[in-house]
C-alpha distance (Angstrom), angle and dihedral (degrees) to the residues before:
residue distance angle dihedral
X1 . . .
X2 3.76 . .
X3 3.73 141.1 .
X4 3.74 113.6 -122.1
X5 3.04 130.2 -103.2
X6 3.89 87.7 0.7
X7 3.91 111.5 69.1
X8 3.83 102.6 -128.2
X9 3.76 126.6 144.7
X10 3.81 105.4 -138.3
X11 3.78 115.1 -127.6
X12 3.77 140.5 135.2
X13 3.83 138.1 -105.3
X14 3.81 138.0 96.4
X15 3.79 125.9 -1.3
X16 3.70 140.4 -175.0
X17 3.73 93.0 -99.4
X18 3.80 90.5 72.4
X19 3.89 136.2 34.8
X20 3.85 107.6 -124.2
X21 3.77 89.2 -146.1
X22 3.77 108.1 170.2
X23 3.78 90.2 5.5
X24 3.84 124.7 134.4
X25 3.79 118.6 -44.0
X26 3.81 111.9 -90.0
X27 3.78 113.7 -99.2
X28 3.84 138.3 154.6
X29 3.86 89.4 -92.5
X30 3.65 92.7 48.9
X31 3.74 92.0 49.4
X32 3.83 90.4 51.6
X33 3.76 92.9 49.9
X34 3.86 91.1 50.9
X35 3.85 88.9 53.7
X36 3.75 91.9 45.7
X37 3.79 94.0 50.5
X38 3.84 92.7 59.4
X39 3.84 89.4 56.3
X40 3.86 92.9 43.7
X41 3.73 96.7 49.8
X42 3.80 92.4 44.2
X43 3.81 93.2 52.1
X44 3.79 90.6 47.0
X45 3.67 93.4 51.1
X46 3.85 92.4 46.3
X47 3.70 90.4 51.1
X48 3.85 95.1 51.9
X49 3.81 90.6 42.0
X50 3.78 90.0 55.7
X51 3.83 92.2 47.4
X52 3.80 95.8 48.6
X53 3.91 89.3 48.7
X54 3.84 89.5 51.0
X55 3.78 85.4 58.2
X56 3.77 96.6 47.2
X57 3.81 92.8 -104.1
X58 3.76 137.9 111.4
X59 3.84 123.0 -118.9
X60 3.82 117.4 -135.5
X61 3.87 109.6 -161.1
X62 3.80 120.1 -144.1
X63 3.79 118.2 -83.6
X64 3.83 93.0 -116.8
X65 3.77 147.8 -19.3
X66 3.80 105.3 -130.0
X67 3.80 130.3 -166.5
X68 3.81 118.1 -154.0
X69 3.68 137.8 -176.9
X70 3.89 102.7 -155.6
X71 3.77 145.3 -7.9
X72 3.81 91.7 -82.0
X73 3.75 91.6 66.3
X74 3.84 96.4 78.1
X75 3.71 151.4 -39.7
X76 3.86 140.0 -115.5
X77 3.74 113.0 -152.4
X78 3.73 89.8 -17.9
X79 3.84 94.6 -54.1
X80 3.87 116.4 114.8
X81 3.70 120.9 -117.4
X82 3.74 114.4 -85.5
X83 3.78 121.1 -128.6
X84 3.78 121.7 -119.5
X85 3.74 89.1 21.2
X86 3.88 143.1 108.1
X87 3.82 120.1 -159.6
X88 3.81 147.4 165.3
X89 3.82 113.0 -123.5
X90 3.86 107.6 -149.2
X91 3.71 96.8 -174.2
X92 3.80 92.7 61.4
X93 3.82 97.9 20.4
X94 3.89 100.8 -124.7
X95 3.72 138.2 118.8
X96 3.89 119.3 -131.2
X97 3.82 132.2 -176.2
X98 3.76 137.9 -175.4
X99 3.82 98.8 -109.9
X100 3.84 94.5 -156.2
X101 3.82 92.3 50.7
X102 3.81 91.1 49.3
X103 3.75 92.4 49.7
X104 3.74 92.1 50.4
X105 3.78 92.4 50.5
X106 3.85 89.7 46.6
X107 3.79 89.3 53.2
X108 3.85 95.9 45.6
X109 3.84 100.9 36.0
X110 3.73 107.4 18.6
X111 3.70 141.7 -112.6
X112 3.74 93.5 -61.3
X113 3.80 89.4 69.3
X114 3.75 94.6 59.3
X115 3.89 90.5 41.2
X116 3.79 86.6 56.7
X117 3.79 93.6 48.4
X118 3.83 95.0 56.0
X119 3.79 90.6 45.1
X120 3.66 93.1 50.0
X121 3.86 95.0 48.8
X122 3.77 92.0 46.2
X123 3.75 87.1 52.4
X124 3.79 88.1 61.8
X125 3.86 88.0 53.6
X126 3.76 88.1 53.6
X127 3.84 91.9 49.8
X128 3.75 87.3 52.3
X129 3.83 91.9 49.5
X130 3.76 90.1 51.2
X131 3.77 93.9 47.0
X132 3.77 92.0 -118.8
X133 3.82 118.6 161.1
X134 3.83 134.9 165.6
X135 3.74 131.9 -155.5
X136 3.76 92.1 -133.1
X137 3.87 122.6 50.5
X138 3.89 89.4 -138.7
X139 3.81 91.2 61.6
X140 3.81 91.1 51.7
X141 3.79 93.6 47.7
X142 3.77 95.7 47.0
X143 3.72 91.9 50.4
X144 3.77 88.1 52.0
X145 3.76 89.2 54.3
X146 3.90 89.0 50.9
X147 3.76 92.9 50.0
X148 3.83 91.4 48.5
X149 3.88 85.1 52.8
X150 3.76 92.2 50.4
X151 3.78 92.0 52.7
X152 3.88 91.5 49.6
X153 3.82 95.8 43.8
X154 3.80 95.6 45.1
X155 3.79 92.4 46.4
X156 3.80 91.3 52.1
X157 3.78 92.5 49.0
X158 3.68 91.8 48.6
X159 3.84 90.4 51.6
X160 3.85 91.9 -118.1
X161 3.85 91.1 115.6
X162 3.80 128.5 31.1
X163 3.78 122.8 -153.9
X164 3.68 113.8 -139.5
X165 3.82 125.2 -152.5
X166 3.87 109.0 -68.4
X167 3.92 94.7 14.1
X168 3.83 92.2 109.9
X169 3.84 93.7 46.8
X170 3.89 87.8 48.6
X171 3.80 89.8 51.6
X172 3.75 94.5 50.4
X173 3.83 92.3 44.1
X174 3.70 89.1 52.5
X175 3.87 90.9 55.7
X176 3.65 90.3 49.8
X177 3.75 89.1 49.7
X178 3.79 94.5 54.4
X179 3.76 96.9 43.5
X180 3.80 121.8 117.5
X181 3.72 117.0 -87.8
X182 3.87 116.2 -107.3
X183 3.78 114.2 -82.5
X184 3.82 98.6 34.5
X185 3.82 107.5 126.2
X186 3.79 115.2 -122.8
X187 3.75 88.9 -127.0
X188 3.82 96.1 53.3
X189 3.80 118.0 120.5
X190 3.77 107.7 -98.2
X191 3.88 95.7 16.9
X192 3.79 111.4 152.4
X193 3.77 100.2 -176.3
X194 3.72 134.5 -101.3
X195 3.80 122.5 -69.9
X196 3.83 88.7 -102.0
X197 3.78 92.5 49.9
X198 3.84 93.3 47.8
X199 3.83 92.4 46.9
X200 3.76 91.6 51.5
X201 3.86 91.6 47.4
X202 3.79 90.9 49.5
X203 3.89 91.7 46.8
X204 3.81 90.8 50.5
X205 3.69 90.1 58.2
X206 3.78 98.4 41.8
X207 3.94 93.1 46.2
X208 3.82 95.7 86.9
X209 3.77 131.2 -142.5
X210 3.80 131.7 -82.0
X211 3.78 93.7 -121.3
X212 3.71 96.4 43.4
X213 3.79 96.9 -109.7
X214 3.78 125.8 140.0
X215 3.72 115.0 -58.4
X216 3.76 89.8 -139.3
X217 3.80 89.7 88.6
X218 3.95 85.7 65.7
X219 3.75 87.0 69.3
X220 3.80 106.2 40.6
């Protein structure tokens, strides 16, 4: 997946907003991820700034995108950071992610997985900005999948992103990978949806519209 016209593979790891501190050991892969995150975050913020402006509003980006190595690295609302996780913290308006977890997923699934993760978490920030809430967690999570899909699909159609061979498969595989395990009730606290539900939500967002307008409307 590449930014156009700049040749940058989108992925996810540390950023200038946070000091990796005791994060994963520096390596060529990590360095590439760091460069890719700057392009990914920038393109996501440009997308949402354009959408908010089209609606007569003003987009406020998150305060920071922070990598962490363990629960001692920070808190959100008084709760320590969870390992093997990425999340949006509404009380302090930042996104944080376990750098080792993201690096592992990048190496096993591909750059599309980490690209999806940052898109999904930024979608939660957008929900917060719009004052969107749901009675069930699963509804909130599936809408974030849809919004992440809208960002990707619109950006590709506007030639701001270019999908490379295999990127779409990586994205769909990533959604399957993060789906709820069999047996988790859809109404359970913290439920995100099965792999199929998440894939369908993402596809709804990325499908586009007949009149060429923003695909965000598919998700609202």
